[in-house]
N, C-alpha and C positions, 0 to 999 in steps of 0.2 A: 076481954072479948074473945072467944075461941071460934075461929074461921073454919076449921079443918076437924073432920071428924077421925083423922088418922091418928092411930096410935104408933108412938114410937118402938118399935122394937129392935134393938140393936143385937141381940144375941140369936136372932133366927136368920139362917143362912137360905139363899137361893138355891133350888134345886132345879136342872133342867132333865128334861125328858130326852134321853138319846134315842128311844125306840122309834121315833117318827123320823129322827135324821138317818138313822141306818136303813129304814125302809126307803127314803128318798135317794141315797147313796146307791144301794142295790137296783132300783128301777132304773137309774141312770146307766148303771154299768151293763145292765140286760140289753138296754135300748141302744147304747153304742156298739155292743158286741153284735147284735141281730142287724143293724144297719150297716155295720163295716162292710167293706168291699174286699174280700181275699182272692178275686179272679184277677187275672192278668188284665193290664190296661189294652186298649184298642192297638195301641202304638207298638206294643211289645209281642203281640200275635204273630204268627207267620201268615203269608198270604196264600189264600186257596188257589191262587194262579200261579202256577209254575210256567216259566219259560225255559224250553229246552233249546239250547244254543245251536244244535244241529239243525232242527226244524225250522229256525228262524232263519237260518244261512241259506236252506234250501227252498225258502218260500218261493212260490213261483209268482210273477208279475202277470201272468196269463189270466184272462178273464175265462169264466166257467162256460161251457158248451150250453149253447142256446139253439134250441131246434124250435121251429116255428112251423105251425101247419096253418097255410094261408091259400087264399084262393089263387090258381094258377090258370094256364091256358086251357086245360081240358078238366076242369074240377079242383080239387086241392091236392098241393102239393107239399113235401118236406123242405123246408129251407134251413139250411146251416151256414150260415155267413151270407155269400154271394152264390152258393151252389144250392140249385133246384133239384129234387130227386122225387120219385113217384115210388119207389119199393123201399119195403121195410129192410130188405136186406142189403140193399144199396146203403141206406141210413146207418146200419149198423157196422159196415166197411169204413164208412168215412168217420164215425164215431171212435172206433178203435185207433184211429191214428192221432187222437187227442193225447197228448202228453198229462195234463193234470187231471186225472181221474179223481183226486182227492176233492178238489174244488165242488163236484158234483156237475149236475146237469138240470137244465129248466126245459121242459115242454112249453111251449105257449101255443095255445090252440084259440084260433080265431072263431067267431060265433057262427055257427050253422057247419062247421067242420063234422065230418062223420066221427062216431065214438071208436069205430075200429081203427081209424089213422091214429088217433090219440092214444089207444091203448098200444099199438103196434111202436110208437116213438118211444113211450114208456119203457117197452119191453126192450126195445134196441139200445136203448141207454144202459140198461141192466146188462144186457148181454155182452156190452162194452166195456163192462166193468166199472162203472161209475157208482162210486160210493153211496151218493143220494140223488134222488131224482124228484124235483118238484113240478107239480102241475099247474100253471098260471093261465087263467083264461083271459083271451085279449078282449077288451071291449069295442 
């Protein structure tokens, strides 16, 4: 009794189709070429922050100038540290004596102060050659 239908063919050779294998190899090659990173790694890049040795040595420990416009004896006054001034010209003269012009100045204005005094204080800081002037309202 014969259990299988297979015919025994000893003279026939097995032929493999190489076309699909070549396609897979090229697809893998294209995949690895497109996903490869040719950019420098982050640790090899130069820092965007440069430190100048001279400027670090010349950095001042002084606080920036703070001009406050607060209520005084007869209305509002300019306060710089412990000094209280009433005129813009006097404020400009005091601010010119500050050595740290690069640190900037802050004009702190209390609620209810006249706009003219705030504008005068900002202009006095600019006239005293401060690089930047910031307006800060006081609550």
